[in-house]
C-alpha positions in Angstrom: 0.0 0.0 0.0 1.4 3.4 -0.9 1.6 6.3 1.4 -0.7 9.2 0.8 1.2 12.4 -0.2 0.6 15.6 1.7 -1.6 18.0 -0.3 0.2 21.1 0.9 3.6 20.3 -0.6 2.6 20.7 -4.3 0.7 23.9 -3.6 3.8 25.4 -1.9 6.0 24.4 -4.8 3.6 25.9 -7.3 3.5 29.1 -5.4 7.3 29.3 -5.3 7.5 28.7 -9.0 4.9 31.4 -9.7 6.7 33.8 -7.5 10.0 33.1 -9.1 8.5 33.5 -12.6 6.8 36.8 -11.8 10.0 38.3 -10.2 12.0 37.1 -13.2 9.7 39.0 -15.6 9.8 42.1 -13.5 13.6 42.0 -13.4 13.6 42.1 -17.2 11.6 45.4 -17.4 14.2 47.9 -18.6 14.7 51.3 -16.9 12.4 53.9 -18.3 9.7 51.4 -19.1 6.7 50.1 -17.3 4.5 47.0 -17.5 1.0 46.4 -16.2 0.2 43.8 -13.6 -1.6 41.8 -16.2 1.3 42.0 -18.7 3.7 40.7 -16.1 1.3 37.8 -15.3 1.0 36.9 -19.0 4.8 37.0 -19.6 5.3 34.8 -16.5 2.9 32.2 -18.0 0.1 33.1 -15.6 -2.5 34.9 -17.7 -5.3 36.3 -15.7 -3.3 36.4 -12.5 -2.7 40.2 -12.3 -3.8 40.2 -8.6 -1.2 37.6 -7.8 1.5 39.9 -9.3 0.3 42.6 -6.9 0.3 40.3 -3.9 3.8 39.1 -4.7 5.1 42.6 -5.2 3.5 43.8 -1.9 5.4 41.1 -0.1 8.6 41.9 -1.9 8.9 45.7 -1.8 11.9 45.6 0.5 14.0 43.6 -2.1 16.0 46.4 -3.6 17.1 44.3 -6.6 13.5 44.0 -7.8 12.4 47.0 -9.9 8.9 46.9 -8.5 8.3 50.5 -9.3 8.1 49.7 -13.0 4.8 47.8 -12.5 1.6 49.9 -12.8 -2.0 49.3 -13.5 -3.6 48.8 -16.9 -4.8 52.5 -16.9 -1.2 53.6 -16.8 -1.4 54.7 -13.2 0.4 53.9 -10.0 -1.9 51.5 -8.2 -0.7 52.4 -4.7 -2.8 54.8 -2.6 -2.3 58.4 -3.8 -0.2 60.6 -1.6 1.1 57.6 0.4 4.9 57.5 1.0 5.2 54.4 -1.2 3.2 56.1 -4.0 5.6 59.1 -3.9 8.6 56.7 -3.9 7.4 54.8 -7.0 6.7 58.1 -8.8 10.1 59.5 -7.9 11.9 56.3 -9.0 10.0 56.3 -12.4 10.8 60.0 -12.9 14.4 59.4 -12.1 14.4 56.9 -15.0 12.9 59.5 -17.4 9.3 58.4 -17.3 7.0 61.5 -17.7 3.6 61.6 -16.1 0.8 63.1 -18.0 -2.0 65.2 -16.6 -3.9 63.2 -13.9 -0.8 61.1 -13.1 -1.0 58.7 -16.0 1.9 57.2 -17.9 1.7 56.8 -21.6 1.8 53.0 -22.2 2.3 53.7 -25.8 5.5 55.6 -25.1 6.8 53.9 -21.9 5.2 50.4 -22.1 7.6 47.6 -22.2 7.3 45.3 -25.2 8.2 41.8 -24.1 9.0 40.6 -27.5 6.2 38.0 -27.4 2.6 38.4 -28.1 1.7 39.4 -24.5 -0.9 42.1 -24.1 0.3 45.5 -22.9 -2.9 45.9 -20.8 -4.8 43.6 -18.5 
């Protein structure tokens, strides 16, 4: 008789793989460019998982090597609460890379959107 395998182990492994894939995609976004949460999910092989990208970034903001500030929402806006310290930090980092904000705080995805080289959508 074979032993039953614990159900939690595969889920943890899958979560670790998804996290690594998402962070690897974000690491490829070049300075001066942005990508939407949905675009990152798509490029990581996780289409439809934009919220997962947000959760992983939220738990990884302290990792200085991850260019988290280059990920924005599908409207071309910073998704963090306006006027919060982290919102101001993201905006300052993007400006330092040459990203210009339009009226209303939007970023032109046509001008600054990262093209992954595959057929991933720019927007969610």
